[in-house]
N, C-alpha and C positions, 0 to 999 in steps of 0.2 A: 425554529432552532436557529442559534448564533453561529455565523460564517466567520471563522478566524481568517485575516490575511495576514501572509508573513512574507518578511520583506530580507531574504539573506542574499539575493543578488545571484541567483542560480535561475536555469532555465526551468526549474522545478516550481519556482514562485507563484506561477498559475495553475493551480491545481485543477482549476476547469476545463483548460485544453487537453488535459490527459483522460477526458472522459471518453472511453471507447462507445461510438455509436452502436447500439444495437437494443434488440428487444429485450430486455433481462426480464425473467420471468418472478424474480425477488424470492426465489427458492432458498436462500442463504446457503446454498450447497458452498458457495466460494467459502466460506466463513468457516467451514467445520475442517478441523483438523489444521488451521492455516498455519503457512510457515513463511507468511509475507515480512518481506525483509522493510526496514525503516529507514527513511531518509532524514537527516536533521531537519528539514524543512516539515516534514510529518510530526515530529518530536517539537518542534517550536508551537504547530497548529495544535496539537494534542495538549500540551502542557498548558497553552494559552486556556485552554477551557476547564483549568482549574485540576487536572490530573497529575499525579507526579509521575514519573518515568517508571518506577518499579510497579505501579499499579496497572499499566499496560504493555509494556515490554520486558522482554528477557533477551540476553547477550547468548548466543551459542557459542563464543570464543572467536567466531569470525566477522558476525555482523548482528546487529539488533533486528528483532522479530518482533511481531506482534505477540502478545501472550495468549495461551488457552486456558479457558478455565472449561472444565466437564468437557472437554472434546469440541470446543466451539471457540472462537476468537471473545476476547474480554468483553467487546463491545456489542456482541449479538444479543438482542434479546431474544433468548430462545423458546419463549411464546409466541411470539410475533414471527420472528425469523426475520426481524429488521436489525438494521444496524443503529446503533443509539447516538452514531457521532457521523450520521451518512453527509451531512454537509462538510464536514472536516476530516473525513477517512484519508488515510494515505495514498499517496500516488499510485502505488502497486494495487492497491484494490481498484483505482479509477481504472487502470490499464486493463484488470483482468476482463476477460479470458486470454487477453495478448499475453504471451510469455515468451521466454528468451531461453535459448542454451548456447552454448559456444558453437556446438557442431551445426546446428540446423537453423540457428540464427532467430528471428521473430517468426511465433507460429500461434495459432489459435487452439487453445486446451479444448478438445473434444469432450473434457470431462462436465465442462460447464452444458446445462441443456439447451441454452441459447447460443452455442456456439457458432451455429449455420445462420444466424442471423447478423453475424459480423461481416460487414461487406470487405472485400478484398484491399478497398482504398483505405479501409483502417490501418490494416498492417504497413501499406505505404505510408500514411501519414504519420503512425507513430511508431513503425518498426526500428527505425534510427535512433530511436530515444532509448531502447532497451538496453544496449549496451552501456550507456553513459549512466542509466539507473542503475544498473549492476555496480559499476564502478564507483556512483555516489554512494551507495549502498554500504561500499567497504569503507568508506569514509566516516562513517557516521560514529564508528567507534571512538576515534579520535576527536571528532567534535563533541562527542557526550562528555568524554574525560577532559578536554578544554573548557567548554562552555559551562556544564553541569557541575562538572566534577566529580563526575561517579567513575569509579574505578572497578572493573572487574576484571 
């Protein structure tokens, strides 16, 4: 698979840094009914693979998210339960099962079967990036409008 490098000049330009170290079971559960937010860097990487925005993303009125088809991420191969763009998947997918909310901050989603294999060091290492990720995802609408010209 081809890895696409993007250089927008943001902290999210190095997707591999945001890989949560864990013992993933590759079950694909995180790809079911996903509501994963997309960053401009994600859209750049995925469109560089030849996909058009409308093929993989939806705008919910606030943020751009991965599109679901038949109850799963558009990039999930439902037979193998593998991501078809794994090397170029979005930052949010790389961060999972680390999630964030304004009340609790960064925490591990216990809906992931391998949640207990994520070391507390990973929360410390990546937790401070999550509020920045959320703010950046809110900027994606304007980035898409200006860069791609797609209006929603």
